[in-house]
C-alpha positions in Angstrom: 17.9 5.2 13.5 17.1 1.6 12.8 13.6 0.5 11.9 12.3 -3.0 12.0 8.9 -3.7 10.5 6.6 -6.6 11.3 3.1 -7.7 11.1 2.6 -8.5 7.5 1.2 -11.7 6.1 -1.9 -13.1 4.5 -5.1 -11.1 5.2 -8.6 -12.0 3.9 -10.3 -9.4 1.8 -12.4 -7.2 4.2 -10.2 -8.2 7.1 -7.8 -6.3 9.3 -4.1 -6.3 10.0 -1.7 -4.2 12.1 1.8 -3.4 11.1 4.5 -2.4 13.6 7.7 -0.6 13.2 10.1 -0.8 16.1 12.6 2.1 16.1 15.9 2.0 17.8 18.6 4.6 18.2 16.3 7.5 18.8 13.0 8.3 20.4 10.3 8.3 17.7 8.9 11.5 19.2 12.2 13.2 18.3 11.8 12.4 14.6 10.3 15.1 12.5 8.1 12.6 10.6 7.5 8.9 10.4 5.4 7.1 7.8 4.3 4.0 6.0 4.9 3.5 2.3 4.1 0.6 0.1 5.3 -0.9 -3.2 3.1 -3.2 -5.2 4.7 -5.5 -7.7 5.6 -3.6 -10.8 4.7 -0.3 -9.3 6.5 2.6 -7.7 6.7 3.0 -4.0 3.9 5.2 -2.7 3.0 7.0 0.5 0.3 5.4 2.7 0.3 7.5 5.8 2.5 9.8 7.8 2.6 11.3 11.3 4.7 14.3 12.3 6.6 14.7 15.6 3.7 16.8 16.8 1.2 14.1 15.9 -0.4 15.5 12.7 -1.4 12.8 10.3 -1.9 12.5 6.6 -3.2 9.6 4.5 -3.4 8.6 0.9 -6.9 9.1 -0.4 -7.2 5.4 -1.1 -6.8 4.5 2.5 -8.6 7.3 4.3 -11.1 6.1 6.7 -9.7 2.5 6.6 -6.1 2.9 7.8 -4.9 4.6 11.0 -1.3 5.5 11.7 -0.3 5.8 15.4 2.7 5.5 17.7 3.5 4.4 21.2 6.2 6.2 23.1 6.7 3.4 25.7 7.3 0.9 22.9 9.1 3.4 20.6 7.0 1.8 17.9 5.0 3.1 14.9 1.8 1.3 13.9 -0.5 1.1 10.9 -3.9 -0.4 11.6 -5.4 -1.5 8.3 -9.2 -2.3 8.2 -11.5 -3.3 5.3 -8.5 -4.6 3.4 -8.8 -4.7 -0.4 -6.9 -6.8 -3.0 -5.2 -3.6 -4.2 -3.6 -3.2 -0.8 -1.3 -6.1 -1.5 2.2 -4.8 -1.4 5.4 -4.7 0.5 5.0 -2.1 3.3 7.9 0.0 4.5 8.2 2.2 7.5 10.1 5.4 7.1 11.6 8.0 9.5 12.8 11.5 8.6 15.3 13.2 10.9 17.2 16.3 9.9 18.5 15.7 6.4 18.2 12.0 6.6 15.6 9.4 5.7 15.7 5.9 7.3 13.9 2.9 6.0 12.8 -0.4 7.5 13.3 -3.7 5.6 9.7 -4.0 4.5 7.0 -6.4 5.3 4.8 -8.2 2.8 1.0 -7.9 3.0 -1.1 -10.1 0.8 -4.8 -9.7 0.6 -6.5 -12.9 -0.4 -10.1 -13.9 -1.3 
């Protein structure tokens, strides 16, 4: 599975952005779980949101109610809609896919929340 993330950039505080993760090599619905993680400068990578093959979602407490994870079968793409962005959301965001015993990672996309 290859993952290509896009959609990062400069976002005003309180604004919105949508990240995309194009998957190739396998249908995203065949993957047991996909998710978004982020890593802020000087901090460890942390989970943002996940979605299982059956569509169940989980979110980090800090993003609940503001971020939404979704997927599109026709596009074979995972999305992360981010609303009401805060300065602390600045990070490199990575998409992840879990299949069998393997984890696959995209290259990361920088999101910077500005004043």
